[in-house]
Backbone as a printed PyTorch tensor [residue, N CA C, xyz], in Angstrom:
tensor([[[-18.7590,  39.8520,  27.7720],
         [-18.0110,  38.6050,  27.8220],
         [-17.3900,  38.4480,  29.1980]],

        [[-17.5910,  37.2950,  29.8230],
         [-17.0450,  37.1200,  31.1730],
         [-15.5300,  37.1670,  31.2110]],

        [[-14.8490,  36.7400,  30.1400],
         [-13.3860,  36.7570,  30.1530],
         [-12.8960,  38.1860,  30.2990]],

        [[-13.4750,  39.0960,  29.5100],
         [-13.0320,  40.4860,  29.5640],
         [-13.3990,  41.1240,  30.9010]],

        [[-14.5880,  40.8000,  31.4090],
         [-15.0040,  41.3620,  32.6920],
         [-14.0460,  40.8850,  33.7770]],

        [[-13.7040,  39.5780,  33.7860],
         [-12.7810,  39.0670,  34.7930],
         [-11.3850,  39.6350,  34.5910]],

        [[-10.9740,  39.7670,  33.3200],
         [ -9.6370,  40.2310,  33.0250],
         [ -9.4710,  41.7010,  33.4190]],

        [[-10.4820,  42.4800,  33.1050],
         [-10.3450,  43.9050,  33.3640],
         [-10.9350,  44.2960,  34.7170]],

        [[-11.6440,  43.3580,  35.3410],
         [-12.2110,  43.6500,  36.6540],
         [-11.2450,  43.3350,  37.7770]],

        [[-10.0640,  42.8770,  37.4750],
         [ -9.0580,  42.6330,  38.4850],
         [ -9.1310,  41.2590,  39.1200]],

        [[ -9.9560,  40.3820,  38.6240],
         [-10.0230,  39.0440,  39.1900],
         [ -8.8790,  38.1830,  38.6590]],

        [[ -8.5560,  37.1210,  39.3760],
         [ -7.4890,  36.2020,  38.9720],
         [ -7.9850,  35.3230,  37.8250]],

        [[ -7.2670,  35.3600,  36.7210],
         [ -7.6100,  34.5650,  35.5500],
         [ -6.3410,  33.8270,  35.1330]],

        [[ -6.4890,  32.5800,  34.6820],
         [ -5.3150,  31.8060,  34.2860],
         [ -4.6240,  32.4660,  33.1000]],

        [[ -3.3500,  32.2180,  32.9870],
         [ -2.5420,  32.8210,  31.9220],
         [ -3.0590,  32.4520,  30.5150]],

        [[ -3.3570,  31.1690,  30.2360],
         [ -3.8700,  30.8590,  28.8980],
         [ -5.1770,  31.5870,  28.5930]],

        [[ -6.0110,  31.7270,  29.5970],
         [ -7.2690,  32.4310,  29.3820],
         [ -7.0250,  33.9100,  29.1200]],

        [[ -6.0500,  34.5110,  29.7960],
         [ -5.7050,  35.9150,  29.5380],
         [ -5.1640,  36.0920,  28.1280]],

        [[ -4.3060,  35.1490,  27.6800],
         [ -3.7430,  35.2330,  26.3310],
         [ -4.8590,  35.1140,  25.3040]],

        [[ -5.7680,  34.1860,  25.5260],
         [ -6.8880,  34.0210,  24.6080],
         [ -7.7350,  35.2850,  24.5660]],

        [[ -7.9990,  35.8520,  25.7170],
         [ -8.7670,  37.1010,  25.7700],
         [ -8.0570,  38.2130,  25.0300]],

        [[ -6.7460,  38.3190,  25.1880],
         [ -5.9740,  39.3470,  24.5040],
         [ -6.0130,  39.1420,  22.9860]],

        [[ -5.9070,  37.8970,  22.5390],
         [ -5.9650,  37.6020,  21.1140],
         [ -7.3200,  37.9980,  20.5490]],

        [[ -8.3850,  37.6430,  21.2610],
         [ -9.7290,  38.0030,  20.7930],
         [ -9.8820,  39.5070,  20.7510]],

        [[ -9.3600,  40.2100,  21.7480],
         [ -9.4460,  41.6670,  21.7880],
         [ -8.6720,  42.2840,  20.6230]],

        [[ -7.4480,  41.7990,  20.3660],
         [ -6.6500,  42.3190,  19.2490],
         [ -7.3470,  42.0450,  17.9300]],

        [[ -7.9450,  40.8660,  17.7850],
         [ -8.6460,  40.5280,  16.5490],
         [ -9.8440,  41.4350,  16.3500]],

        [[-10.5370,  41.7380,  17.4340],
         [-11.7120,  42.6070,  17.3210],
         [-11.3110,  44.0160,  16.9360]],

        [[-10.1920,  44.4940,  17.4470],
         [ -9.7600,  45.8650,  17.1800],
         [ -9.1040,  45.9870,  15.8060]],

        [[ -8.2040,  45.0840,  15.4770],
         [ -7.4220,  45.2490,  14.2460],
         [ -7.9530,  44.4390,  13.0830]],

        [[ -8.8470,  43.5380,  13.3360],
         [ -9.3650,  42.7030,  12.2600],
         [ -8.6100,  41.3920,  12.1950]],

        [[ -9.1750,  40.4300,  11.5330],
         [ -8.5730,  39.1070,  11.4940],
         [ -7.2630,  39.0510,  10.7230]],

        [[ -7.0190,  40.0380,   9.8710],
         [ -5.8080,  40.0260,   9.0730],
         [ -4.5500,  40.0990,   9.9360]],

        [[ -4.5660,  40.9360,  10.9390],
         [ -3.3930,  41.0930,  11.7820],
         [ -3.1040,  39.8070,  12.5590]],

        [[ -4.1250,  39.2470,  13.1900],
         [ -3.9340,  38.0540,  14.0060],
         [ -3.4820,  36.8970,  13.1290]],

        [[ -4.1270,  36.7410,  11.9790],
         [ -3.7290,  35.6590,  11.0930],
         [ -2.3150,  35.8800,  10.5940]],

        [[ -1.9600,  37.1230,  10.3500],
         [ -0.6180,  37.4280,   9.8610],
         [  0.4590,  37.1560,  10.8900]],

        [[  0.1390,  37.3040,  12.1730],
         [  1.1190,  37.0860,  13.2210],
         [  1.4190,  35.5990,  13.3880]],

        [[  0.3830,  34.7720,  13.4270],
         [  0.5890,  33.3660,  13.7310],
         [  0.6240,  32.4390,  12.5190]],

        [[  0.1050,  32.8870,  11.4230],
         [  0.0650,  31.9960,  10.2590],
         [  1.4430,  31.8790,   9.6370]],

        [[  1.8170,  30.6980,   9.3080],
         [  3.0770,  30.4490,   8.6320],
         [  2.8110,  30.3480,   7.1420]],

        [[  3.7320,  30.8270,   6.3150],
         [  3.5240,  30.6510,   4.8810],
         [  3.5550,  29.1650,   4.5470]],

        [[  2.7600,  28.7690,   3.5640],
         [  2.7620,  27.3480,   3.2230],
         [  4.1420,  26.9090,   2.7680]],

        [[  4.5280,  25.7550,   3.2330],
         [  5.8320,  25.2170,   2.8550],
         [  5.7900,  24.7750,   1.3990]],

        [[  6.9260,  24.8340,   0.7670],
         [  6.9740,  24.3290,  -0.6000],
         [  6.6980,  22.8460,  -0.5390]],

        [[  5.8720,  22.3920,  -1.4220],
         [  5.4450,  21.0050,  -1.3170],
         [  6.3770,  20.0900,  -2.1020]],

        [[  7.3360,  19.5230,  -1.3830],
         [  8.1570,  18.4670,  -1.9550],
         [  7.3450,  17.1900,  -1.8310]],

        [[  7.3420,  16.3870,  -2.8450],
         [  6.5800,  15.1540,  -2.7050],
         [  7.1760,  14.2740,  -1.6100]],

        [[  6.3130,  13.7940,  -0.7450],
         [  6.7870,  12.9280,   0.3300],
         [  7.1400,  11.5620,  -0.2530]],

        [[  7.9270,  10.7790,   0.4740],
         [  8.2590,   9.4380,  -0.0240],
         [  7.0170,   8.5910,  -0.2840]],

        [[  5.9850,   8.7520,   0.5520],
         [  4.7740,   7.9590,   0.3300],
         [  4.0520,   8.4010,  -0.9370]],

        [[  4.0910,   9.7080,  -1.2450],
         [  3.4920,  10.1820,  -2.5010],
         [  4.2480,   9.6280,  -3.6930]],

        [[  5.5640,   9.6330,  -3.6210],
         [  6.3880,   9.1000,  -4.7070],
         [  6.1310,   7.6120,  -4.8930]],

        [[  6.0720,   6.8730,  -3.8080],
         [  5.8050,   5.4420,  -3.8860],
         [  4.4360,   5.1860,  -4.5020]],

        [[  3.4300,   5.9160,  -4.0420],
         [  2.0830,   5.7480,  -4.5850],
         [  2.0640,   6.0440,  -6.0810]],

        [[  2.7500,   7.0970,  -6.4840],
         [  2.8240,   7.4400,  -7.9130],
         [  3.5290,   6.3450,  -8.7090]],

        [[  4.6000,   5.7810,  -8.1390],
         [  5.3290,   4.7130,  -8.8300],
         [  4.4670,   3.4580,  -8.9910]],

        [[  3.7280,   3.1060,  -7.9460],
         [  2.8520,   1.9370,  -8.0330],
         [  1.7380,   2.1860,  -9.0470]],

        [[  1.1850,   3.3890,  -9.0400],
         [  0.1450,   3.7150, -10.0160],
         [  0.6810,   3.6430, -11.4350]],

        [[  1.9160,   4.0790, -11.6370],
         [  2.5270,   4.0240, -12.9680],
         [  2.7040,   2.5780, -13.4310]],

        [[  3.1920,   1.7110, -12.5570],
         [  3.3570,   0.2960, -12.8990],
         [  1.9910,  -0.3210, -13.2160]],

        [[  1.0000,  -0.0020, -12.4070],
         [ -0.3500,  -0.5470, -12.6360],
         [ -0.9000,  -0.0720, -13.9790]],

        [[ -0.6920,   1.1940, -14.2820],
         [ -1.1570,   1.7340, -15.5640],
         [ -0.5020,   0.9940, -16.7340]],

        [[  0.8040,   0.7950, -16.6310],
         [  1.5130,   0.0620, -17.6850],
         [  0.9600,  -1.3540, -17.8200]],

        [[  0.7240,  -2.0030, -16.6930],
         [  0.2220,  -3.3740, -16.7240],
         [ -1.1570,  -3.4330, -17.3830]],

        [[ -2.0630,  -2.5740, -16.9560],
         [ -3.4240,  -2.6090, -17.4960],
         [ -3.4870,  -2.1240, -18.9400]],

        [[ -2.4630,  -1.3980, -19.3720],
         [ -2.3480,  -1.0260, -20.7910],
         [ -1.6410,  -2.1110, -21.5910]],

        [[ -1.3720,  -3.2470, -20.9460],
         [ -0.7280,  -4.4110, -21.5600],
         [  0.6890,  -4.1200, -22.0620]],

        [[  1.3760,  -3.2220, -21.3870],
         [  2.7610,  -2.9070, -21.7120],
         [  3.6630,  -3.7110, -20.7640]],

        [[  3.6330,  -5.0300, -20.9400],
         [  4.2960,  -5.9350, -20.0090],
         [  5.8090,  -5.7790, -20.0200]],

        [[  6.4000,  -5.5090, -21.1920],
         [  7.8500,  -5.3010, -21.2450],
         [  8.2400,  -4.0900, -20.4060]],

        [[  7.4370,  -3.0350, -20.4570],
         [  7.7330,  -1.8290, -19.6760],
         [  7.6050,  -2.1030, -18.1800]],

        [[  6.6360,  -2.9180, -17.7980],
         [  6.4860,  -3.2690, -16.3800],
         [  7.7340,  -4.0010, -15.9000]],

        [[  8.1780,  -4.9890, -16.6800],
         [  9.3710,  -5.7640, -16.3060],
         [ 10.5870,  -4.8560, -16.2380]],

        [[ 10.7140,  -3.9510, -17.1940],
         [ 11.8630,  -3.0380, -17.2360],
         [ 11.8700,  -2.0830, -16.0410]],

        [[ 10.6940,  -1.5570, -15.6700],
         [ 10.6290,  -0.5260, -14.6270],
         [ 10.5530,  -1.0860, -13.2080]],

        [[ 10.1250,  -2.3280, -13.0470],
         [  9.9230,  -2.8790, -11.6990],
         [ 11.2270,  -2.9660, -10.9130]],

        [[ 12.2920,  -3.4270, -11.5340],
         [ 13.5700,  -3.5800, -10.8330],
         [ 14.0870,  -2.2840, -10.2210]],

        [[ 14.1900,  -1.1960, -11.0130],
         [ 14.6540,   0.0650, -10.4210],
         [ 13.7320,   0.6040,  -9.3220]],

        [[ 12.4300,   0.3910,  -9.4830],
         [ 11.5080,   0.8710,  -8.4420],
         [ 11.7010,   0.0930,  -7.1430]],

        [[ 11.8910,  -1.2160,  -7.2520],
         [ 12.1310,  -2.0030,  -6.0520],
         [ 13.4840,  -1.6700,  -5.4250]],

        [[ 14.4630,  -1.3530,  -6.2580],
         [ 15.7650,  -0.9400,  -5.7310],
         [ 15.6260,   0.3750,  -4.9630]],

        [[ 14.7700,   1.2590,  -5.4400],
         [ 14.5750,   2.5600,  -4.7900],
         [ 13.7740,   2.4370,  -3.5030]],

        [[ 12.6920,   1.6480,  -3.5350],
         [ 11.7680,   1.6000,  -2.3990],
         [ 11.9600,   0.3880,  -1.4920]],

        [[ 12.6370,  -0.6600,  -1.9830],
         [ 12.7760,  -1.8860,  -1.2030],
         [ 11.5160,  -2.7390,  -1.3020]],

        [[ 11.6390,  -3.9880,  -0.9310],
         [ 10.5050,  -4.9030,  -0.9760],
         [  9.8460,  -4.9390,   0.3960]],

        [[  8.6640,  -4.3570,   0.4710],
         [  7.8950,  -4.2910,   1.7160],
         [  6.4520,  -4.6870,   1.4170]],

        [[  5.6320,  -4.7010,   2.4470],
         [  4.2190,  -5.0130,   2.2350],
         [  3.5460,  -3.9450,   1.3770]],

        [[  4.0860,  -2.7480,   1.3580],
         [  3.5300,  -1.6840,   0.5200],
         [  3.9630,  -1.8360,  -0.9300]],

        [[  5.1740,  -2.3040,  -1.1570],
         [  5.7000,  -2.3980,  -2.5240],
         [  5.5380,  -3.7760,  -3.1410]],

        [[  4.9570,  -4.7080,  -2.4100],
         [  4.8290,  -6.0670,  -2.9430],
         [  4.0100,  -6.0790,  -4.2290]],

        [[  3.1220,  -5.1140,  -4.4010],
         [  2.3190,  -5.0710,  -5.6280],
         [  3.2000,  -4.8750,  -6.8570]],

        [[  4.3250,  -4.1860,  -6.7090],
         [  5.2360,  -3.9980,  -7.8420],
         [  5.7750,  -5.3580,  -8.2900]],

        [[  6.1740,  -6.1860,  -7.3370],
         [  6.6840,  -7.5250,  -7.6620],
         [  5.5830,  -8.3560,  -8.3160]],

        [[  4.3660,  -8.2270,  -7.8240],
         [  3.2710,  -9.0170,  -8.3770],
         [  2.9190,  -8.5790,  -9.7980]],

        [[  2.9540,  -7.2820, -10.0660],
         [  2.7510,  -6.8080, -11.4500],
         [  3.8630,  -7.3290, -12.3570]],

        [[  5.0990,  -7.3150, -11.8270],
         [  6.2150,  -7.8270, -12.6160],
         [  6.0360,  -9.3210, -12.8910]],

        [[  5.6560, -10.0740, -11.8670],
         [  5.5030, -11.5240, -12.0160],
         [  4.4380, -11.8520, -13.0640]],

        [[  3.3020, -11.2040, -12.9670],
         [  2.2370, -11.5030, -13.9310],
         [  2.6070, -11.0200, -15.3240]],

        [[  3.3340,  -9.9340, -15.4270],
         [  3.8020,  -9.4670, -16.7370],
         [  4.7300, -10.4970, -17.3620]],

        [[  5.6250, -11.0450, -16.5440],
         [  6.5260, -12.0860, -17.0540],
         [  5.7460, -13.3180, -17.5040]],

        [[  4.7250, -13.6860, -16.7530],
         [  3.9040, -14.8380, -17.1410],
         [  3.2100, -14.5760, -18.4730]],

        [[  2.7170, -13.3840, -18.6500],
         [  2.0200, -13.0590, -19.8980],
         [  2.9710, -12.9090, -21.0800]],

        [[  4.2340, -12.6730, -20.7800],
         [  5.2460, -12.6300, -21.8340],
         [  5.7920, -14.0250, -22.1420]],

        [[  5.2860, -15.0420, -21.4300],
         [  5.7370, -16.4080, -21.6600],
         [  6.9910, -16.7800, -20.8960]],

        [[  7.3890, -15.9830, -19.9570],
         [  8.5940, -16.2300, -19.1570],
         [  8.1890, -16.8970, -17.8340]],

        [[  7.7410, -18.1530, -17.9210],
         [  7.1960, -18.8400, -16.7490],
         [  8.1880, -18.9590, -15.5960]],

        [[  9.4180, -19.3370, -15.8780],
         [ 10.3950, -19.5020, -14.7890],
         [ 10.6430, -18.1900, -14.0610]],

        [[ 10.7880, -17.1020, -14.8140],
         [ 11.0080, -15.7960, -14.1880],
         [  9.7690, -15.3400, -13.4290]],

        [[  8.6030, -15.6650, -13.9550],
         [  7.3510, -15.3150, -13.2690],
         [  7.2650, -16.0380, -11.9320]],

        [[  7.5950, -17.3250, -11.9400],
         [  7.5690, -18.1030, -10.6950],
         [  8.5390, -17.5020,  -9.6850]],

        [[  9.7420, -17.1700, -10.1390],
         [ 10.7290, -16.5760,  -9.2180],
         [ 10.2240, -15.2500,  -8.6540]],

        [[  9.5810, -14.4490,  -9.4910],
         [  9.0690, -13.1620,  -9.0080],
         [  7.9360, -13.3680,  -7.9980]],

        [[  7.0180, -14.2740,  -8.3050],
         [  5.9450, -14.5530,  -7.3400],
         [  6.5260, -15.0650,  -6.0270]],

        [[  7.5150, -15.9300,  -6.1120],
         [  8.1020, -16.4830,  -4.8870],
         [  8.8550, -15.4240,  -4.0800]],

        [[  9.3550, -14.3770,  -4.7420],
         [  9.9850, -13.2690,  -4.0010],
         [  8.9580, -12.5530,  -3.1320]],

        [[  7.7140, -12.5790,  -3.5300],
         [  6.6600, -11.8990,  -2.7670],
         [  6.2190, -12.7020,  -1.5460]],

        [[  6.4150, -14.0120,  -1.5550],
         [  5.8990, -14.8670,  -0.4780],
         [  6.4230, -14.5130,   0.9110]],

        [[  7.7280, -14.2270,   1.0990],
         [  8.1790, -13.8630,   2.4540],
         [  7.5080, -12.5940,   2.9810]],

        [[  7.2200, -11.6590,   2.0990],
         [  6.5420, -10.4240,   2.5320],
         [  5.1000, -10.7380,   2.9080]],

        [[  4.4490, -11.5440,   2.0910],
         [  3.0550, -11.9000,   2.3610],
         [  2.9480, -12.6540,   3.6820]],

        [[  3.9410, -13.4780,   3.9920],
         [  3.8950, -14.2630,   5.2350],
         [  4.0100, -13.3850,   6.4740]],

        [[  4.5000, -12.1600,   6.3420],
         [  4.6040, -11.2720,   7.5060],
         [  3.2920, -10.5690,   7.8210]],

        [[  2.3180, -10.6580,   6.9180],
         [  1.0440,  -9.9790,   7.1160],
         [  0.1590, -10.7650,   8.0790]],

        [[ -0.8340, -10.1080,   8.5970],
         [ -1.8130, -10.7790,   9.4460],
         [ -2.6990, -11.6990,   8.6130]],

        [[ -3.4360, -12.5650,   9.2950],
         [ -4.2700, -13.5470,   8.6040],
         [ -5.2590, -12.9090,   7.6400]],

        [[ -5.9110, -11.8590,   8.0660],
         [ -6.9200, -11.2160,   7.2180],
         [ -6.2610, -10.6260,   5.9740]],

        [[ -5.1260,  -9.9670,   6.1460],
         [ -4.4260,  -9.3910,   4.9950],
         [ -3.8960, -10.4830,   4.0710]],

        [[ -3.4530, -11.5940,   4.6370],
         [ -2.9250, -12.6840,   3.8150],
         [ -3.9930, -13.2480,   2.8850]],

        [[ -5.2490, -13.2560,   3.3400],
         [ -6.3210, -13.7800,   2.4900],
         [ -6.4030, -13.0340,   1.1730]],

        [[ -6.0760, -11.7640,   1.1990],
         [ -6.0860, -10.9770,  -0.0260],
         [ -5.0020, -11.3820,  -1.0060]],

        [[ -4.0320, -12.1340,  -0.5270],
         [ -2.9290, -12.5810,  -1.3840],
         [ -2.9370, -14.0880,  -1.6180]],

        [[ -3.9880, -14.7760,  -1.2230],
         [ -4.0580, -16.2250,  -1.4240],
         [ -3.9610, -16.5680,  -2.9030]],

        [[ -4.4320, -15.6780,  -3.7530],
         [ -4.3960, -15.9270,  -5.1970],
         [ -2.9620, -16.1270,  -5.6960]],

        [[ -1.9750, -15.5650,  -4.9910],
         [ -0.5750, -15.7290,  -5.4090],
         [ -0.2030, -17.2130,  -5.3700]],

        [[ -0.6220, -17.9100,  -4.3270],
         [ -0.3430, -19.3480,  -4.2350],
         [ -1.0480, -20.1070,  -5.3590]],

        [[ -2.2830, -19.7000,  -5.6480],
         [ -3.0390, -20.3720,  -6.6980],
         [ -2.4280, -20.0890,  -8.0700]],

        [[ -1.9300, -18.8800,  -8.2540],
         [ -1.2720, -18.5410,  -9.5260],
         [  0.0230, -19.3410,  -9.6730]],

        [[  0.7680, -19.4800,  -8.5920],
         [  1.9720, -20.3110,  -8.6340],
         [  1.6200, -21.7590,  -8.9670]],

        [[  0.4950, -22.2280,  -8.4610],
         [  0.0570, -23.6010,  -8.7640],
         [ -0.2710, -23.7470, -10.2450]],

        [[ -0.9100, -22.7470, -10.8260],
         [ -1.2330, -22.7940, -12.2590],
         [  0.0560, -22.8240, -13.0780]],

        [[  1.0090, -22.0010, -12.7100],
         [  2.2830, -21.9740, -13.4390],
         [  3.0210, -23.3080, -13.2970]],

        [[  2.9940, -23.8950, -12.1070],
         [  3.6370, -25.2010, -11.9100],
         [  2.9160, -26.2750, -12.7280]],

        [[  1.6080, -26.1900, -12.7970],
         [  0.8420, -27.1570, -13.6010],
         [  1.2200, -27.0570, -15.0750]],

        [[  1.3830, -25.8250, -15.5630],
         [  1.7700, -25.6350, -16.9640],
         [  3.1200, -26.2790, -17.2560]],

        [[  3.9800, -26.3270, -16.2550],
         [  5.2980, -26.9570, -16.4130],
         [  5.2440, -28.4470, -16.0840]],

        [[  4.0450, -28.9460, -15.8020],
         [  3.8150, -30.3530, -15.4490],
         [  4.5140, -30.7430, -14.1470]],

        [[  4.6880, -29.7810, -13.2710],
         [  5.2340, -30.0380, -11.9300],
         [  4.0510, -30.1640, -10.9730]],

        [[  3.3500, -31.2810, -11.0710],
         [  2.0770, -31.4430, -10.3770],
         [  2.2190, -31.4970,  -8.8620]],

        [[  3.3050, -32.0720,  -8.3620],
         [  3.5000, -32.1130,  -6.9030],
         [  3.6590, -30.7040,  -6.3390]],

        [[  4.4280, -29.8760,  -7.0440],
         [  4.5790, -28.4770,  -6.6090],
         [  3.2550, -27.7300,  -6.7110]],

        [[  2.5040, -28.0000,  -7.7580],
         [  1.2030, -27.3380,  -7.9240],
         [  0.2720, -27.7010,  -6.7750]],

        [[  0.2440, -28.9800,  -6.4190],
         [ -0.5970, -29.4210,  -5.3040],
         [ -0.1650, -28.7270,  -4.0120]],

        [[  1.1300, -28.6560,  -3.7780],
         [  1.6370, -28.0200,  -2.5580],
         [  1.2340, -26.5440,  -2.4890]],

        [[  1.3020, -25.8520,  -3.6090],
         [  0.9290, -24.4260,  -3.6190],
         [ -0.5570, -24.2370,  -3.3800]],

        [[ -1.3810, -25.0820,  -4.0060],
         [ -2.8220, -24.9640,  -3.7740],
         [ -3.1440, -25.2560,  -2.3160]],

        [[ -2.5260, -26.2700,  -1.7540],
         [ -2.7790, -26.5950,  -0.3460],
         [ -2.3610, -25.4390,   0.5720]],

        [[ -1.2460, -24.8080,   0.2580],
         [ -0.8170, -23.6530,   1.0550],
         [ -1.8140, -22.5100,   0.9070]],

        [[ -2.2490, -22.2690,  -0.3120],
         [ -3.2550, -21.2280,  -0.5340],
         [ -4.5470, -21.5080,   0.1960]],

        [[ -4.9410, -22.7800,   0.2400],
         [ -6.1700, -23.1440,   0.9480],
         [ -6.0240, -23.0240,   2.4650]],

        [[ -4.7980, -23.0900,   2.9680],
         [ -4.5950, -22.8190,   4.3970],
         [ -4.8700, -21.3500,   4.6970]],

        [[ -4.5650, -20.4930,   3.7270],
         [ -4.7900, -19.0570,   3.8950],
         [ -6.2560, -18.7120,   3.6480]],

        [[ -6.8270, -19.3300,   2.6350],
         [ -8.2210, -19.0480,   2.2600],
         [ -8.9610, -20.3790,   2.0680]],

        [[ -9.3660, -21.0060,   3.1730],
         [ -9.8970, -22.3720,   3.1030],
         [-11.2400, -22.5090,   2.3930]],

        [[-11.9960, -21.4620,   2.2790],
         [-13.3320, -21.5570,   1.6830],
         [-13.3440, -21.2130,   0.2010]],

        [[-12.1900, -21.1720,  -0.4220],
         [-12.1160, -20.8490,  -1.8480],
         [-12.5090, -22.1040,  -2.6460]],

        [[-13.7290, -22.0880,  -3.1420],
         [-14.2880, -23.2590,  -3.8300],
         [-13.5260, -23.5610,  -5.1180]],

        [[-13.1600, -22.5390,  -5.8620],
         [-12.4220, -22.7720,  -7.1090],
         [-11.0890, -23.4570,  -6.8500]],

        [[-10.4120, -23.0290,  -5.7890],
         [ -9.1270, -23.6470,  -5.4600],
         [ -9.3150, -25.0970,  -5.0300]],

        [[-10.4030, -25.3820,  -4.3290],
         [-10.6690, -26.7630,  -3.9340],
         [-10.9240, -27.6390,  -5.1600]],

        [[-11.6570, -27.0980,  -6.1180],
         [-11.9100, -27.8370,  -7.3630],
         [-10.6010, -28.0350,  -8.1260]],

        [[ -9.7820, -26.9720,  -8.1730],
         [ -8.4930, -27.0480,  -8.8450],
         [ -7.6180, -28.1220,  -8.2090]],

        [[ -7.6400, -28.1930,  -6.8800],
         [ -6.8620, -29.2150,  -6.1800],
         [ -7.3360, -30.6100,  -6.5820]],

        [[ -8.6350, -30.8010,  -6.6920],
         [ -9.1600, -32.0870,  -7.1370],
         [ -8.7070, -32.4300,  -8.5500]],

        [[ -8.6760, -31.4490,  -9.4340],
         [ -8.1970, -31.6690, -10.7970],
         [ -6.7380, -32.0830, -10.7990]],

        [[ -5.9470, -31.4330,  -9.9440],
         [ -4.5270, -31.7860,  -9.8610],
         [ -4.3310, -33.2070,  -9.3530]],

        [[ -5.1230, -33.6070,  -8.3790],
         [ -5.0310, -34.9900,  -7.8920],
         [ -5.3790, -35.9890,  -9.0020]],

        [[ -6.3680, -35.6420,  -9.8290],
         [ -6.7490, -36.5120, -10.9390],
         [ -5.6440, -36.6010, -12.0030]],

        [[ -4.9100, -35.5170, -12.1820],
         [ -3.8420, -35.4810, -13.1990],
         [ -2.6070, -36.2280, -12.7350]],

        [[ -2.4110, -36.3530, -11.4250],
         [ -1.1860, -37.0050, -10.9300],
         [ -1.1980, -38.4580, -11.1640]]])
């Protein structure tokens, strides 16, 4: 090995290269157990990170929602949002709560919950916002059910600004114009 020849032949070798050569030499003589034992740190106790906890909380809310346990979603969403805050990562909790309220027949509360998500959605980039255009369309459906057709039209138009090629929303907008 040229490192050992240079190191032991008296030639000038950089300090990191000498340390590396010494480590390789010690490993060859004593075996990998010694070298690993010197530098290896014991694994840290794994406390769940905040992102792991948040992910678990969102998964729990989603599980409750898809199991049609809407009362449990409504009950658990508030404390989770109090713990994590309303951000682009936690907006799904509000959306699960909003749709749960709608399915429980609580239209006004559902509308308020969906509208709480709108300021967060507006902070996202255009591409990310397209993934949430359905929120505007859902708000339009809820407004239509309450016979608030002007509000429904406004929500569909806003949604179409985010996702202009949504054919269903365009048809829905035409239906709303016919109903007015």
